[in-house]
SEVEXVEX-425771 format. One record per residue: x, y, z of N, C-alpha, C in turn. Coordinates in steps of 0.2 Angstrom, whole numbers, plus 2048, in hexadecimal, padded with zeros to 3 digits. Example, Ala and Ser with C-alpha at 12.3 -4.5 7.8 and 13.67 -1.06 7.14 Angstrom:
<loses>
8427E482783E7EA8278427F08278407F58238447FB824840800827
</loses>
This chain:
<loses>
8AD7BD7E48A77BB7E88A57C17EC8A97C57EF8A77CA7F38A37CF7EF8A47D17E98A07D57E58997D37E38997CC7E28937C97E188E7CA7E78907C97ED88C7C97F288A7D17F388E7D57F288C7DC7F38877DE7EE8887DC7E88837DD7E387C7DA7E487C7D57E78757D27E98727D67EF8767D87F48737DC7F98707E37F68747E67F18717EC7EE86B7EB7EB86B7E57E78657E37E385F7E27E88607DF7ED85A7DD7F28587E47F585D7E87F785B7EF7FA8577F37F58587F37EF8557F77EA84E7F47E984D7EE7E98467EB7E88427ED7EE8447ED7F48407EF7F983E7F77F98427FB7F68408027F583C8047EF83A7FF7EB8368007E682F8017E782B8057E48248067E58208007E281A7FF7E58167F97E38137FB7DC8138017DA8118047D48158017CE81A7FE7CF81E7FB7CA81B7F57C68167F37CA8127ED7C780E7EF7C180C7F57C08087F77BA80D7FA7B580A7F87AF80E7FA7A980D8017A68088047A880680A7A58098107A880D80F7AD8108157B18188167AE81981C7AC82081D7A982581C7AF82B81A7AD8318197B18338207B58328257B283482C7B582F82D7BB82982B7BA82482C7C08268277C58278217C482981C7C982F81E7CD8348217CA83A8237CD8398297D283582D7CF8338337D482F8317DA82B82C7D982782A7DF82C8267E48308227E183581F7E683A8247E983B8297E684082E7E983C8327EF8368327EF8328357F58328327FB83382B7FB83382780182D82880682782980382182A80681E82380881B82380E81881C81081281B80B81281480980D81280480681480680481480C7FE81580F7FC81C80E80082180D7FF82880C7FC8298057FE8258017FC8267FA7F58267F97F18227FD7EA8217FD7E78287FF7EA82C8037E78328067E78388017EC8377FC7ED83D7F87E883D7F27E68437F07E28437EA7E68437E37E38437DE7E78427D77EB8497D77E984E7D87ED8547D87F38547DD7F28527E37F78527E87FC84D7E57FA8477E27FF8427E08038457DA8008497D680484C7D18098527D38078557D880B85A7DB8118577DF8108517E281584D7E681A84B7E18198497DB81E8467D782084C7D281D8527D281F8577CE81D8567C78188527C68158517BF80E8517C080B8577C08048587C17FF8547BC8018537B67FD84F7B17FD8487B38028457B680283E7B87FE83C7BE7FC8417C27F98407C87F383C7C87EF83D7C37E98397C27EA8327C07EF8317BC7F182A7BB7F48267C17F88297C57FB8267CB7F58257D07F182A7D07EB8297D57E78237D37E68227CD7E281C7CB7E58167CC7EC8157CB7EF80F7CD7F080E7D47F18137D87F28127DF7EB80F7E27E68117E07DF80F7E27DD8087DF7E18057DB7E07FF7D97E27F97DD7E77FB7E27E97F77E77E47F67ED7E37F07EF7DE7EE7F47E17F17FB7DD7F37FF7DF7F68057DC7F280B7E07F08107DD7ED8167DE7F081C7D97F28207DA7F58277D67F082B7DA7EE8317D87E98357D87EC83C7D27EB8407D27EE8477D07E784B7D37E88517D27E28557D07E485C7CD7E08607CB7E28677CC7DB86B7D17DC8707D37D78747D07D887B7CD7D387E7CA7D38847CC7CD8887CF7CE88E7D17C98937CB7C58967CB7BE8957C57BB8997C87B889F7CE7B589F7D17B38A57D97B58A47DD7B38A97E47B48A87E77B18A27E57AC8A07E87A889A7E47A88947DE7AB8947D97AA88E7D77B288C7D87B38867D67B98837D07B887E7CC7BD87E7C77BD8787C97C28737CA7C086D7CC7C58687C77C68637C57CC8617C07CD85C7C47D18577C37D08507C67D484B7C07D78477C17DC8447BC7E08407C07E18397BD7DF8347BF7E182D7BB7E682A7BC7ED82B7B87F28287B67F28217B17F581F7AF7F58187B47F88137B97FC8167BE7FF8117C27FA80E7C27F48107C67EE80E7C47EB8087C07EE8047BE7EB7FE7C37EC7F87C37E87F37C77E87ED7C47EE7E97C97F27E67C67F87E27C17F67DD7C17F07DA7BC7EF7D57B67EB7D87B67EA7DE7B07E67E17AB7EB7E47A57E87E47A07EC7E77A17ED7EF79D7F27F279D7F37F979C7ED7FD7A07EB80279F7E580679D7E880D7997E48107977E581779D7E381C79E7E78217A37E58267A37DE8287A87DA8297A87D482B7AB7D38327A77D18377A97D183E7A97C98407AE7C88437AF7C18467B27C184D7AF7BE8517B27BD8587B37B685A7B97B585D7BB7AE85F7BA7AD866
</loses>
């Protein structure tokens, strides 16, 4: 029984360390393992160009493919403004900027909501 629990722990740990790019069928396993070995924060992949991604994984020809798949993931940036009204009441406003569009969607206007 002890071996079974240890195996489950290793399996759960390995799933957490996998890249979200594993959802796509068109990326070779070699590329996925190289990306996972880098342990770069997922947010940083959005900032890299196709050439930089290719250099990062040391496969320059695959940079364009990885760049395309990275930018198919939706991105959400949220900003909040909190203002005290009284000691026990806060006014909170949140702003959902226009960068929060789905990759295939048309440009959306920022959505502002104050409570």
